[in-house]
Wavefront OBJ file of the C-alpha trace (Angstrom):
o trace
v -45.736 -2.505 1.137
v -47.454 -5.338 3.019
v -50.677 -6.955 1.954
v -53.745 -6.224 4.055
v -53.610 -9.438 6.102
v -49.937 -9.034 6.967
v -50.490 -5.399 7.897
v -53.185 -6.456 10.359
v -50.890 -9.055 11.949
v -48.016 -6.584 12.263
v -50.300 -3.915 13.722
v -51.612 -6.348 16.331
v -48.071 -7.238 17.341
v -47.017 -3.581 17.457
v -49.892 -2.805 19.819
v -48.822 -5.714 22.025
v -45.169 -4.602 22.054
v -46.216 -1.095 23.089
v -47.088 -2.520 26.514
v -43.441 -3.351 27.252
v -41.595 -0.685 29.229
v -38.404 -1.618 27.381
v -39.932 -0.288 24.151
v -41.588 2.890 25.485
v -39.569 5.363 23.412
v -39.057 3.283 20.280
v -40.406 4.756 17.056
v -43.366 3.101 15.371
v -41.383 2.131 12.241
v -38.815 0.279 14.336
v -41.518 -1.412 16.392
v -43.048 -2.566 13.112
v -39.701 -4.060 12.092
v -39.519 -5.900 15.384
v -43.116 -7.038 14.957
v -42.281 -8.544 11.561
v -39.451 -10.600 13.051
v -41.189 -12.074 16.093
v -43.343 -15.170 16.031
v -46.485 -15.625 18.094
v -45.910 -18.558 20.405
v -48.253 -20.424 22.699
v -46.642 -22.584 25.375
v -48.745 -25.231 27.077
v -48.337 -25.589 30.857
v -44.975 -27.194 31.573
v -43.607 -26.570 28.072
v -39.796 -26.478 28.091
v -37.717 -23.410 27.209
v -34.148 -24.616 26.457
v -31.328 -23.604 28.789
v -29.163 -22.569 25.848
v -30.184 -18.989 24.954
v -31.905 -19.471 21.603
v -34.502 -16.695 21.761
v -35.999 -13.817 23.719
v -39.626 -14.044 24.807
v -41.821 -10.954 25.163
v -44.362 -12.418 27.586
v -47.954 -11.477 26.738
v -49.831 -13.768 29.124
v -48.889 -16.487 31.573
v -45.303 -16.759 32.776
v -41.969 -18.533 32.295
v -39.634 -19.654 35.057
v -36.675 -21.885 35.760
v -36.508 -24.119 38.861
v -36.091 -22.040 42.000
v -36.541 -18.732 40.160
v -39.237 -16.081 40.114
v -41.381 -16.163 36.959
v -41.207 -13.661 34.121
v -44.764 -12.462 33.732
v -46.776 -10.451 31.178
v -44.997 -7.245 30.165
v -41.538 -8.618 30.917
v -38.803 -9.824 28.563
v -37.467 -13.286 29.315
v -33.953 -14.426 28.381
v -32.451 -11.153 27.130
v -29.662 -10.991 29.706
v -28.529 -14.543 28.991
v -28.654 -13.959 25.252
v -26.682 -10.697 25.374
v -24.087 -12.191 27.734
v -24.024 -15.441 25.716
v -24.584 -17.531 28.834
v -26.883 -20.518 29.269
v -29.625 -20.618 31.857
v -28.763 -22.744 34.912
v -31.540 -25.140 33.877
v -34.324 -25.450 31.336
v -37.177 -23.047 31.988
v -40.862 -24.003 31.925
v -44.115 -22.302 31.090
v -46.317 -21.780 34.146
v -49.860 -22.217 32.937
v -50.887 -21.391 29.367
v -48.362 -18.815 28.191
v -48.372 -16.597 25.115
v -45.260 -14.779 23.944
v -43.796 -12.922 21.021
v -40.615 -14.887 20.398
v -37.530 -13.361 18.754
v -34.823 -15.829 17.690
v -31.285 -15.100 18.872
v -29.859 -14.500 15.402
v -32.771 -12.207 14.556
v -32.344 -10.249 17.789
v -28.861 -9.061 16.866
v -29.776 -8.397 13.248
v -32.832 -6.334 14.227
v -30.839 -4.320 16.778
v -28.052 -3.753 14.250
v -30.523 -2.347 11.713
v -32.678 -0.327 14.139
v -30.643 2.013 16.300
v -33.674 3.161 18.297
v -34.237 -0.394 19.519
v -30.563 -0.770 20.358
v -30.578 2.513 22.276
v -33.664 1.369 24.210
v -31.943 -1.866 25.243
v -28.777 -0.011 26.291
v -30.853 2.474 28.329
v -32.757 -0.318 30.042
v -29.760 -2.389 31.064
v -27.744 0.691 32.102
v -30.671 1.846 34.259
v -30.590 -1.469 36.121
v -26.830 -1.236 36.436
v -26.933 2.283 37.925
v -27.781 0.884 41.343
v -26.541 -2.682 40.846
v -23.215 -2.757 38.982
v -20.112 -2.253 41.173
v -18.041 0.846 40.474
v -14.351 0.441 39.673
v -12.555 2.709 42.200
v -9.478 3.056 40.012
v -5.961 3.140 41.489
v -4.304 5.617 43.844
v -0.882 4.978 42.298
v -1.825 5.013 38.621
v 0.167 7.639 36.690
v -1.155 8.744 33.292
v 0.757 10.841 30.780
v -0.133 14.503 30.354
v -1.485 15.796 28.073
v -3.527 12.768 27.043
v -2.666 11.320 23.654
v -4.848 8.933 21.700
v -3.215 5.851 23.218
v -3.796 7.112 26.769
v -7.418 7.954 25.987
v -7.987 4.488 24.536
v -6.432 2.874 27.586
v -8.626 4.869 29.938
v -11.809 4.093 28.025
v -10.907 0.406 27.679
v -10.589 0.138 31.481
v -14.308 0.830 31.881
v -16.261 -2.425 32.111
v -19.158 -1.386 29.832
v -16.651 -0.364 27.125
v -14.044 -3.075 27.627
v -15.337 -5.271 24.772
v -15.851 -2.448 22.286
v -14.056 -2.695 18.946
v -11.130 -0.400 18.349
v -12.838 1.752 15.679
v -15.735 2.651 17.966
v -13.432 3.258 20.912
v -11.093 5.387 18.805
v -14.017 7.522 17.665
v -15.112 8.000 21.273
v -11.548 8.849 22.298
v -11.390 11.577 19.634
v -14.661 13.234 20.749
v -13.895 13.045 24.483
v -12.092 15.930 26.161
v -10.099 16.803 29.265
v -11.520 18.884 32.118
v -9.957 20.078 35.367
v -11.356 21.295 38.695
v -9.764 22.483 41.947
v -10.199 20.478 45.146
v -13.584 20.985 46.792
v -15.500 21.470 43.536
v -18.840 19.680 43.219
v -18.379 17.935 39.862
v -21.792 16.289 39.638
v -24.741 16.659 41.962
v -27.081 13.825 42.861
v -30.535 14.267 41.355
v -29.336 16.331 38.403
v -29.525 14.865 34.866
v -26.396 13.034 33.783
v -25.078 14.698 30.642
v -21.515 13.336 30.675
v -19.459 10.475 32.023
v -16.017 11.008 33.537
v -12.852 8.913 33.832
v -10.430 10.180 36.486
v -6.972 10.965 35.091
v -5.371 12.661 38.126
v -6.678 13.269 41.623
v -9.837 11.723 43.033
v -13.512 12.364 43.697
v -15.571 11.305 46.687
v -19.194 10.255 46.790
v -21.179 12.190 49.387
v -23.805 9.447 49.635
v -21.574 6.408 50.126
v -18.310 8.012 51.152
v -16.259 5.954 48.684
v -13.651 7.512 46.405
v -12.806 7.118 42.729
v -9.135 7.416 41.781
v -7.162 7.453 38.513
v -8.604 5.086 35.930
v -11.989 4.822 37.638
v -15.168 6.384 36.294
v -18.337 7.991 37.559
v -21.521 8.869 35.701
v -21.159 6.420 32.794
v -24.183 4.241 33.523
v -26.388 7.220 34.389
v -25.370 8.874 31.117
v -26.106 5.750 29.067
v -29.409 5.286 30.892
v -30.473 8.918 30.494
v -30.997 9.086 34.264
v -30.127 11.532 37.003
v -26.883 11.107 38.918
v -27.391 8.868 41.936
v -24.561 10.413 43.989
v -22.955 13.812 44.412
v -19.236 13.695 43.608
v -16.795 16.264 44.975
v -13.166 16.691 43.926
v -11.152 15.466 46.918
v -7.943 16.792 45.330
v -7.109 18.814 42.217
v -8.925 16.807 39.582
v -8.362 16.030 35.908
v -10.805 13.847 33.989
v -11.533 12.564 30.503
v -15.150 13.530 29.820
v -17.490 11.925 27.284
v -20.773 13.737 26.713
v -24.040 11.865 26.327
v -24.386 13.268 22.819
v -20.927 11.948 21.906
v -21.643 8.508 23.350
v -24.931 8.235 21.461
v -23.424 9.515 18.227
v -20.732 6.840 18.374
v -23.313 4.183 19.212
v -25.442 5.310 16.254
v -22.520 4.783 13.886
v -21.050 1.706 15.581
v -23.736 -0.714 16.747
v -20.968 -3.014 17.985
v -20.443 -0.507 20.816
v -24.045 -1.059 21.883
v -23.590 -4.827 21.725
v -20.416 -4.542 23.818
v -22.272 -2.542 26.477
v -25.156 -5.040 26.500
v -22.792 -8.013 26.839
v -20.716 -6.457 29.625
v -23.630 -5.204 31.728
v -25.718 -8.342 31.211
v -22.758 -10.417 32.395
v -22.317 -8.198 35.470
v -25.990 -8.489 36.376
v -26.035 -12.266 35.947
v -22.930 -12.497 38.152
v -24.858 -10.676 40.885
v -27.988 -12.819 40.735
v -30.244 -12.894 42.597
v -29.416 -9.724 44.525
v -30.011 -7.149 41.776
v -33.695 -7.844 41.016
v -36.382 -5.699 42.585
v -40.081 -6.338 42.050
v -41.952 -3.828 39.892
v -38.800 -2.070 38.687
v -37.657 -4.565 36.087
v -37.751 -4.013 32.339
v -35.647 -7.081 31.584
v -35.913 -10.316 33.501
v -33.820 -13.409 33.818
v -34.933 -16.854 34.835
v -32.053 -16.778 37.276
v -33.434 -13.995 39.490
v -35.260 -15.022 42.633
v -37.378 -13.362 45.245
l 1 2 3 4 5 6 7 8 9 10 11 12 13 14 15 16 17 18 19 20 21 22 23 24 25 26 27 28 29 30 31 32 33 34 35 36 37 38 39 40 41 42 43 44 45 46 47 48 49 50 51 52 53 54 55 56 57 58 59 60 61 62 63 64 65 66 67 68 69 70 71 72 73 74 75 76 77 78 79 80 81 82 83 84 85 86 87 88 89 90 91 92 93 94 95 96 97 98 99 100 101 102 103 104 105 106 107 108 109 110 111 112 113 114 115 116 117 118 119 120 121 122 123 124 125 126 127 128 129 130 131 132 133 134 135 136 137 138 139 140 141 142 143 144 145 146 147 148 149 150 151 152 153 154 155 156 157 158 159 160 161 162 163 164 165 166 167 168 169 170 171 172 173 174 175 176 177 178 179 180 181 182 183 184 185 186 187 188 189 190 191 192 193 194 195 196 197 198 199 200 201 202 203 204 205 206 207 208 209 210 211 212 213 214 215 216 217 218 219 220 221 222 223 224 225 226 227 228 229 230 231 232 233 234 235 236 237 238 239 240 241 242 243 244 245 246 247 248 249 250 251 252 253 254 255 256 257 258 259 260 261 262 263 264 265 266 267 268 269 270 271 272 273 274 275 276 277 278 279 280 281 282 283 284 285 286 287 288 289 290 291 292 293 294 295 296 297 298 299
């Protein structure tokens, strides 16, 4: 139990953190844990923020920017992508005007996320939501032949091919492989429909699917629906089986259950997607749609 003064400080920070879209669905107890681990920081105009990712800043007032980049303003989180991807900023950032932040040190960020699964889920949802319309889709391979029926090794290989899961540890990936299942559809079947909630992700085993919106196809080894499922969003495209189709399906419930028990899976997703988004800078950023910001994104 905290003393009265500490309770008041934590409560003030919790109320401030509630204004960040990233933390919309996070439970109060986990917000309080985050509030205990941040420090209230005031940056004078021109104050330097080191290029090496040492901390994440929840910007309360003012802004932070790197040379040639758009500023991260109040309500945005500065430096998270670089920290998750373990990449330095291209240059030191600077405070633009008097700037107040809640600062979370890098080592504390990973410890807090490891101990508070709701916070980790929120971060995964946020970065996957950005990736839904920004991250390139792996089309798979027309000539890839996969054993039938799928054994554990084949399932692991298919899951490991997917960029958001490529860095996951073997225990988490093995658990996901065990709870995933095979599905088949005849040619011409609408497998997922754009605008409908994503409840599963799919890796193509045999056959192919075609996107009605973009006209591109996904072949063996490629996936569709993974980012939407992680983000808790609707499918962006409608996918139709262009040939008799077999897939390895992972339900949203299964993905979240594995993430709950293996936080390293969440960290792997954050690292992979953050790296993809930083590779695409500055094209992926859109004003007024960002939950996470990077000093490397420009107008």
